[in-house]
C-alpha positions as CSV (number, residue, x, y, z in Angstrom):
1,W,24.5,48.3,123.1
2,V,26.4,50.1,120.7
3,F,27.3,53.8,121.6
4,A,28.1,55.2,117.5
5,P,26.5,56.4,114.8
6,G,24.8,54.1,113.0
7,V,21.8,51.6,112.7
8,T,18.9,50.4,115.2
9,L,17.1,46.7,114.9
10,R,14.5,44.9,115.5
11,A,13.6,41.6,115.9
12,E,11.0,40.0,117.8
13,D,11.1,42.1,121.4
14,S,14.2,43.7,121.6
15,I,16.9,46.1,119.8
16,F,20.4,46.4,118.6
17,H,21.4,49.7,117.7
18,V,25.2,48.6,115.9
19,T,27.9,50.3,113.7
20,K,25.8,51.2,110.3
21,S,29.5,51.6,107.8
22,I,30.2,48.0,110.0
23,L,27.3,46.3,109.0
24,A,27.1,47.6,105.4
25,A,30.7,46.8,104.4
26,R,30.9,43.4,105.9
27,S,27.3,42.5,104.2
28,T,25.8,43.2,100.9
29,V,22.2,43.1,101.6
30,F,22.2,45.8,104.9
31,E,25.4,47.9,102.0
32,S,22.2,47.2,99.9
33,M,19.8,48.5,102.3
34,F,21.0,51.9,102.8
35,H,22.4,52.9,99.5
36,F,18.1,52.5,99.0
37,P,16.3,52.6,101.9
38,Q,12.7,52.3,101.8
39,P,10.5,55.9,101.6
40,A,9.6,56.4,105.1
41,S,5.5,56.3,106.9
42,G,3.5,57.4,109.4
43,G,4.0,53.6,110.6
44,D,7.1,53.0,111.3
45,E,9.4,53.0,114.5
46,I,11.7,55.9,114.9
47,M,14.7,56.1,117.3
48,D,17.0,59.2,117.8
49,G,15.3,60.8,114.7
50,S,16.6,57.7,112.0
51,P,13.2,54.3,111.2
52,I,13.9,51.4,112.8
53,V,14.8,48.1,110.7
54,R,13.1,45.8,111.5
55,L,14.1,42.0,110.4
56,D,11.7,38.9,110.5
57,D,14.1,36.6,112.1
58,S,14.3,35.7,116.6
59,A,16.4,37.9,119.0
60,V,18.4,34.8,120.0
61,D,19.4,34.6,116.3
62,V,19.9,38.1,115.3
63,E,22.1,38.8,118.3
64,A,23.8,35.9,117.7
65,F,24.6,37.3,114.6
66,L,25.7,40.8,115.4
67,R,27.5,39.4,118.5
68,A,29.9,37.0,115.1
69,I,30.4,40.5,113.9
70,F,31.5,42.8,115.9
71,D,32.8,41.0,118.7
72,S,36.5,39.2,117.0
73,N,36.6,37.8,120.4
74,Y,32.6,35.5,120.2
75,F,32.9,33.4,117.1
76,M,36.2,31.9,116.9
77,P,37.2,29.0,114.0
78,P,37.2,25.5,115.6
79,P,39.1,24.4,118.0
80,A,37.4,27.1,119.5
81,A,33.9,26.7,122.0
82,I,31.1,28.5,120.5
83,D,27.1,27.4,121.5
84,F,25.3,25.0,119.1
85,H,22.1,26.7,118.9
86,A,23.9,29.9,118.2
87,V,26.5,28.5,115.2
88,L,23.6,27.5,112.9
89,G,21.6,31.1,113.9
90,I,25.0,32.5,112.3
91,L,25.0,29.8,109.6
92,R,21.5,30.8,109.1
93,L,21.1,34.9,108.9
94,S,25.4,34.6,106.9
95,H,23.8,33.3,104.4
96,K,20.7,35.3,104.0
97,Y,22.9,38.4,104.6
98,D,25.2,37.1,103.0
99,I,28.6,37.5,105.2
100,G,31.0,35.1,103.1
101,Y,33.2,34.8,106.4
102,L,30.7,33.7,109.1
103,H,29.3,31.2,106.7
104,K,31.9,29.6,106.3
105,R,33.2,29.3,110.0
106,A,29.6,28.3,111.1
107,I,30.5,24.7,108.2
108,L,33.6,24.3,110.3
109,H,32.3,24.5,113.2
110,L,29.4,21.6,112.2
111,E,31.9,19.2,109.8
112,T,33.1,18.4,114.3
113,V,29.3,17.6,114.7
114,F,28.3,16.3,111.3
115,P,32.3,14.6,109.5
116,L,32.1,14.1,105.4
117,D,33.4,10.4,105.7
118,L,35.0,7.7,107.4
119,A,38.4,8.8,108.5
120,N,37.1,12.3,110.1
121,Y,34.0,9.7,111.8
122,H,37.1,8.2,113.2
123,A,39.9,11.0,112.8
124,D,37.4,12.0,116.5
125,V,37.8,15.4,116.3
126,P,36.8,17.1,118.5
127,N,33.6,19.0,119.2
128,T,33.5,22.5,119.5
129,L,29.4,23.0,119.7
130,G,28.4,23.5,123.5
131,Y,25.0,21.8,124.3
132,V,22.8,21.1,127.6
133,N,23.5,17.1,128.1
134,G,20.6,15.4,127.1
135,D,19.0,18.6,124.3
136,I,18.8,16.8,120.8
137,S,17.4,19.4,119.6
138,P,20.4,21.2,118.2
139,E,19.9,18.7,115.4
140,F,17.1,18.4,114.3
141,K,16.9,22.2,114.1
142,A,19.5,22.4,111.9
143,I,18.5,19.3,109.3
144,P,16.1,22.3,108.0
145,I,19.1,25.1,108.1
146,L,21.1,22.7,105.9
147,Q,18.5,22.8,103.3
148,A,17.5,26.2,103.1
149,V,22.0,27.3,102.9
150,D,22.9,24.2,100.2
151,A,25.1,22.5,103.1
152,S,24.1,18.9,101.5
153,W,27.4,17.4,102.4
154,L,26.3,17.6,105.8
155,L,23.2,16.3,105.4
156,P,23.9,12.2,105.6
157,Y,25.8,12.0,109.0
158,A,23.2,14.8,110.3
159,F,19.9,12.3,109.4
160,Y,22.0,9.4,110.9
161,S,21.9,11.1,114.4
162,V,18.8,12.5,113.7
163,G,18.1,8.8,113.0
164,T,19.9,7.0,115.7
165,Y,16.6,8.0,118.0
166,S,13.4,6.6,119.3
167,P,10.1,8.7,118.0
168,D,10.2,9.7,121.7
169,H,13.4,11.1,121.0
170,F,10.7,13.2,118.2
171,F,8.5,14.7,120.3
172,R,10.3,15.0,123.0
173,A,12.7,17.4,121.2
174,G,9.7,21.0,121.3
175,A,9.9,23.6,118.6
176,A,13.2,22.1,116.8
177,W,10.9,19.2,116.3
178,T,7.0,21.1,115.5
179,N,8.9,23.5,112.6
180,M,10.0,20.7,110.9
181,P,8.8,20.3,106.8
182,D,6.7,17.2,107.4
183,A,8.6,15.8,104.0
184,V,12.1,15.9,106.6
185,K,9.6,14.5,109.8
186,T,8.2,11.2,107.4
187,T,12.3,10.9,106.5
188,C,13.5,11.2,110.2
189,L,10.4,9.3,111.0
190,R,11.5,6.2,108.3
191,L,14.7,6.4,109.2
192,G,14.6,5.3,112.7
193,A,13.0,3.0,112.3
194,H,15.0,1.9,109.8
195,H,17.6,1.9,112.6
196,W,16.0,-0.1,115.1
197,C,15.0,-3.0,112.9
198,G,18.7,-3.1,111.9
199,I,19.9,-3.0,115.2
200,I,17.3,-5.3,116.6
201,R,18.0,-7.8,113.3
202,A,22.1,-7.4,114.1
203,N,21.5,-8.1,117.9
204,R,19.3,-11.5,116.6
205,W,22.3,-12.6,113.6
206,F,25.3,-12.4,116.5
207,D,23.3,-14.7,118.5
208,E,22.5,-17.2,115.8
209,V,26.1,-17.3,114.9
210,S,27.5,-18.1,118.7
211,T,25.4,-21.1,118.7
212,C,26.6,-22.6,115.3
213,P,27.5,-26.5,116.0
214,S,29.0,-25.9,112.7
215,S,31.0,-23.8,110.6
216,V,29.4,-25.1,107.1
217,L,25.7,-23.6,109.3
218,C,27.6,-20.7,110.1
219,S,28.6,-19.8,107.3
220,T,24.2,-21.0,106.1
221,T,22.9,-18.2,108.5
222,K,24.9,-15.1,107.3
223,L,24.2,-16.2,103.4
224,A,20.3,-15.9,105.2
225,F,21.1,-12.8,106.6
226,L,22.5,-11.0,104.2
227,R,19.5,-12.1,101.6
228,S,16.8,-11.2,103.5
229,E,18.9,-7.6,103.1
């Protein structure tokens, strides 16, 4: 809560008071909103004589988003560490409210967990995003957000990563899974099934090749495996 002349925002049951001029300078959306305020109505919430601006975003996302704007040490570029969920919230809201530098910074962080090519994958770039060990929900949450902000170059590895989990993991991801669009759920389930079938077939192939009595039979086995793809 910043004690300065500004604007009061409400997200769910949380309220935030921030400097209006700084928020407008960072965001073209808020700038336009403040230049063309909506007329007050009898149902508006009032605080300190001014209407409260209600945002249809989660309080957790708004808090991370505002901290990224007003606390210069909170959201530094990689390799500085930051919470995975916070980055996803900042990415979504920086796209929604048009804050380009935050959007670019969030993408840089996500590129440390969703590499763009094999070179980056094998480079073993340190992961800057923190999350609870065993919590796979950020990866499920990321896919629809990446689609919404048109960060399509991050989607191949994001889908690959999700595809390495079993359906049991999907359902244990909680709201991150249930809130996914149905089309994305279908893709994830198909990728998971394809991934595990591929592992089973590859293991069977290694077993067959390891027991080949001759190079000719090994070559025949390899060719049969490739043709069965």
